[in-house]
C-alpha positions in Angstrom: 172.3 -239.1 90.7 173.4 -236.9 93.8 171.9 -233.3 92.1 168.5 -235.5 91.1 168.0 -236.4 94.5 169.1 -232.7 95.6 166.4 -231.3 93.2 163.6 -234.3 94.9 165.2 -233.2 98.2 165.0 -229.6 97.9 161.0 -229.4 96.1 160.0 -231.4 99.1 161.2 -228.9 101.4 160.1 -226.4 99.0 156.6 -228.0 99.3 156.9 -228.3 102.9 157.5 -224.4 103.1 154.7 -223.5 101.2 151.8 -225.8 103.3 153.4 -224.0 106.5 152.9 -220.7 104.9 149.7 -221.9 103.7 148.4 -223.1 106.9 149.4 -220.1 109.0 147.5 -217.5 107.0 144.1 -219.6 107.1 145.0 -219.4 111.0 144.7 -215.9 110.4 141.6 -215.7 108.2 140.1 -218.0 110.8 141.1 -214.9 113.7 140.5 -212.3 111.6 136.7 -213.4 110.6 136.4 -214.4 114.6 137.1 -211.0 115.6 134.9 -209.5 112.7 132.1 -211.5 113.8 132.6 -210.1 117.2 133.0 -206.2 116.1 129.5 -206.5 114.7 127.8 -206.8 118.0 130.1 -204.4 119.4 129.3 -200.8 120.6 130.0 -198.1 118.2 133.3 -196.9 118.9 133.6 -193.5 117.7 130.9 -192.8 120.9 130.7 -193.2 124.4 127.6 -193.1 126.5 127.2 -189.8 128.0 128.4 -188.1 125.4 126.7 -185.0 124.6 125.4 -184.0 121.4 126.2 -180.4 119.5 124.5 -178.2 118.4 123.0 -178.1 114.6 120.4 -177.2 112.3 119.0 -179.7 109.5 116.0 -180.2 107.2 114.6 -183.4 107.3 113.6 -185.3 103.7 109.7 -184.7 105.1 111.1 -180.7 104.9 110.8 -180.6 109.4 113.0 -178.9 110.7 115.3 -180.7 113.0 117.8 -179.1 115.8 118.9 -180.4 118.7 116.9 -179.0 121.1 114.1 -180.8 119.4 116.1 -183.9 119.5 114.4 -185.2 123.2 111.3 -183.8 122.9 109.7 -187.0 122.2 111.7 -188.8 125.0 114.5 -190.9 124.1 115.2 -191.5 120.5 116.6 -194.4 118.1 119.8 -192.6 116.2 120.8 -194.5 112.9 124.0 -193.2 111.0 124.0 -195.4 108.1 125.8 -195.1 104.5 124.9 -196.6 101.1 128.4 -197.5 100.8 129.0 -199.5 103.2 128.3 -203.1 103.2 127.3 -203.5 106.9 124.9 -200.3 106.2 122.8 -202.5 103.3 123.5 -205.3 105.6 121.8 -204.0 108.7 119.2 -201.7 106.6 115.8 -204.3 106.5 116.8 -205.3 110.4 117.0 -201.4 111.0 113.2 -200.5 109.6 111.7 -203.8 111.2 112.9 -203.0 114.7 112.8 -198.6 114.0 108.4 -200.0 112.8 108.2 -202.0 116.3 109.0 -198.9 118.5 106.3 -197.1 120.9 105.5 -193.5 119.3 106.5 -194.3 115.9 108.9 -192.2 113.9 108.9 -189.1 115.7 111.5 -191.6 118.3 113.5 -192.8 115.6 116.2 -190.7 113.4 118.3 -191.6 110.0 121.0 -189.6 109.2 122.0 -191.2 105.3 125.9 -189.8 104.8 126.8 -190.1 100.7 126.4 -188.8 97.8 122.7 -187.4 97.5 121.5 -189.7 94.4 122.8 -192.3 96.2 121.6 -191.7 99.5 118.4 -190.5 98.5 117.7 -193.8 97.3 118.9 -195.7 100.6 116.6 -193.7 102.5 113.6 -194.5 100.4 112.9 -197.1 102.8 113.8 -195.4 106.3 111.0 -192.9 105.1 108.0 -195.0 106.8 109.9 -195.7 110.2 112.1 -192.4 110.6 112.8 -189.1 110.4 115.3 -189.3 107.5 118.3 -186.5 106.9 120.3 -187.4 103.9 123.7 -185.1 104.3 126.8 -185.5 102.9 129.6 -186.9 104.6 131.0 -184.2 107.4 127.2 -182.5 107.3 125.7 -181.3 110.0 124.4 -184.4 112.3 127.4 -186.3 111.7 129.6 -183.5 113.3 127.0 -183.0 115.4 127.3 -186.5 117.0 130.8 -186.9 115.9 130.5 -190.5 114.4 133.1 -191.0 111.9 132.0 -194.7 111.0 129.5 -196.7 109.9 126.8 -198.4 110.4 126.6 -196.5 114.1 123.1 -196.9 116.0 122.6 -194.7 119.0 119.8 -194.2 121.7 120.2 -190.6 122.5 118.1 -189.3 125.6 118.1 -186.2 127.8 120.7 -185.4 130.5 119.8 -184.1 133.5 120.0 -180.6 132.3 117.5 -181.7 129.3 120.0 -182.1 127.1 120.6 -184.8 124.7 123.5 -187.3 125.4 124.2 -190.6 124.6 122.5 -193.1 126.5 123.2 -196.5 125.1 126.0 -197.2 121.8 125.5 -201.0 121.8 121.6 -201.2 119.9 120.8 -204.6 119.6 118.0 -204.6 116.6 117.0 -207.9 117.2 115.7 -207.6 121.1 112.2 -206.4 121.7 111.9 -202.3 121.9 112.1 -200.6 125.7 112.4 -197.4 125.5 111.6 -194.4 128.0 108.7 -192.8 127.4 
């Protein structure tokens, strides 16, 4: 009988310990989910406001040449770095397209850089073509290096500084707010 009592007490203690551990894991998962929800609206960590854009030369999907000097010829520019391999990019794509469509100045005021393997990236870029200048490049391509982008999605507004060179003017673009860009 003492063995049976000891076994019941041991099983009860293990059950209580298991319950405490499960409650700890649930608490940590809730904290992690809250941090992720806050992070989705956070600025792009890669680039600070005032960061200068490096030199580059590339060609858009519409065969238009694009250089650092041509970036801000039309004024401020909305820039997105997206990758078909990232779930948040897939989530943001419809909102980005709708937001870009509402911008004054049309597609010449929006640049979408799709980073990934060419076949997969081209399919991802298709809905962006009517609303943005689209560049498809492989990881660490010319635009990614010039902007210093290492994470996706990265949404920015850029504009000319006092010397006319393009700089990051906002790294916290809210796609749900109406647009008000300087001309």
